[in-house]
N, C-alpha and C positions, 0 to 999 in steps of 0.2 A: 507546541511550546519549544522555543529555540533557546539553547543554553548560551549565555553571554560569555565572551572570552574573559580570561582572568584579568583582574584590574591591576595587578602588579606590573611594573615595567619589565618588559622582556627584550627590549632593544638596547643596544649599547653603541657608543660612539668610538670609532677608531680614527685617530688623527695621525696622518703621515706628513712628514716634513715636506713643505713645498706643494702639498696637495690640499684640496678642500676636505672638510669633514665628510665622512662617509658613514651612513647608517647601515649596520649589518642586521639582518633579520635572522632570528633564531629558528631552528627547525620547527618548534612548536607554532610560532607565528605563521610560518609557511603553510602549516596544516589547518589553521583555523578556518580559512575560506572553504576548504574541502570538507571539513567536518560540518560546517553550517549547511553547505549544499546537500550533503548526505542526509542530515537530519530533516531538512525541508522536504527532500524526496520521500523519505520514509513517512513523514507526516502526511504528505499528499496521497501516497499509496494507501495509507490507513483510512483516510477520509473517503477515498473512492470506494474502498471495500465496504465501509459503513453505509454509504449510500446504496450500494447494490444489495446488501443484506436487508436493509429496510424495505426496498422495493420487492425483493424476492419473498419476504415473509407473507405476502399476499397469497402465494402459491404453494408453499411447503413449510414443513417443520425444519428448523435450522439448529443443529447441535454445535455448540462452541466449547472447546476445551479451555481449561484454565491456562493462562499465559505461563510460559516457561520461567519468565522473570517479569517483574513489574517494571514498566517503562517509566522513567523519571523525566527525561528531557524531550520525549515525543509522545504523541497520542498512542494509546495502547492498540497495537495491531492484534487482530483476532485470529486465534487458531481454529479455523473452521474445520469441523470433523466430517459432517455429512449434511446432505440435503435430502429430505424425505418427502416425495411428492404423493405418497399414498399408493395403495394397490401393489405394494412390494417394489415400487420404483425408488431406489435409494442410490444416490451418488456418494461414494466414500472418497472424500477429496484428497486425503493423503496418498492413497493408492494411485488415484488418477494423476496427481501432480508429479509423483515420483516417476511413474511410467513415462509421462509426457516429457519431463525435463531430462530424463536419461536419454531419450531419443534426441533431444536438442544437443545434449553434451556430446553424444557420439557423432552427430552431424558436424559439430565444431571440430572434433578431433580428426574426422575424415577430411576436413578442409584445412588441415595443417595448423590448427590452433593448438597451442601448448596445453598439456594436461592441467597445469596450474591455472591457466586462464579459463579453460573450459569448466573446471571445478568451481571457480569463483562465479562464473556466469550461471552455473547450475543453481546456486542459492538465490540469486537475483531473479532468475527465470521463474522460480516458484511463485513469487508475488505477481509477476507479470502475467503468467499463464492462468493464475487463479482469477485475476480481474477479467481476462479475456473470456474465460468460461462463464463467469457470472453475467457478463454483458450479453454473451450469446444466449444464455438461458432466458434472460429478460426479454430479448428480442423474440425468441421462439415461443416462450410461454405467455408473455404478457403483452406482446405487440408493441413494445417500446421501440423508440428510435433514439439514437444518440448522435450528437455532434461532438466529435472528439478531435484532439490534437495529439500527434505522436511525437515523442521526444526525438531530437536529432541525435545522430550517432553514426558510427562506422557501418559500412555495408555489411550485412550478414548478422548483425547483432539484433536480438529480440528487442523490439521497441516498446517502451512504456506508453500505454494509452491514457490520455487525460480527458475525462468527460467534462465538457463545457456546458452542455445543454441536454435536457431530457425531454423527449416529446412522446405523446401518446394520443392517438386519434386526432392527429393534426393539431394538437394543442400543446403548447409549451408547459410542461409540468413544473420545471424548476431550472434555473440557470444562474451563472455568475456568483456573486458574493453570497446570495441566499442559499445556493447549493452547498457551499462550504459551511455556512452557519448551521444548516440543518444536519449535515453529515456529522458535525461536531456534537450536536445534541444527541444524535443516535449513538455515537461512540460513547458518550458519557453515560447514557442510560444503560447500555449493555455492560459497560465496565463496572457500574455500581451493582448490577445484578450478579455479575460474576463474583464480585467481592463478597456478596452476601451468601451465595450458594456454597462456596468453597469446593465445588465439584463442577462437573459438566453442566452447562446451561442449555436448556432447550427452549428456543423461541418458537412457540406454537404458531401454526398457520393462522393468519388473521389476527395476530396479537393486537389488542385494541390500543395499547399505549404506543407501540412502534408505528402502527398504521396512521395514527393521528398526527405524528410528528411532521408529516409532509402535507398536511391539509392546509 
């Protein structure tokens, strides 16, 4: 969901003698394209996460914590707590992501990136590294293949992976607009369950509702 810019007029005209009218843009207007792009990025990250959660639910129990705050202008990003594959094999995601992203932060600092910039990247890297981990698990555990596109950016910056196509056993499972539509459905189902439980939500391995969303 993208928040539309304010409807009130935020530009004004300055007329100088002997010169044509010039439109001046306020600081808020300058930020509107950046805010839109940021929201679209967060939305896409959330839908990628929802897709992976749905596919992983075939192999493990997934524990999701309540959101720190309810999202109004974007899809609700999930606070994944753990993945339980049984037989005592549990991945605690907060600990893994903190350790991994601290390594990336220190690597940035070692390469003369400012502490302020490295700290900002630390937060963004949590989402990027979570998606990388979920994709790796789906490849290893489920035999999935992914056709992805990586975001452009400066050299040395962790790149966001965008899943375009999901393949399994040489068959395309889902791609394109349908991938986005189904990921939105998964996100809505899980968000409703979280709202009903008022506490941590556990999606059990083989959850019949989640599993049928991609059939």
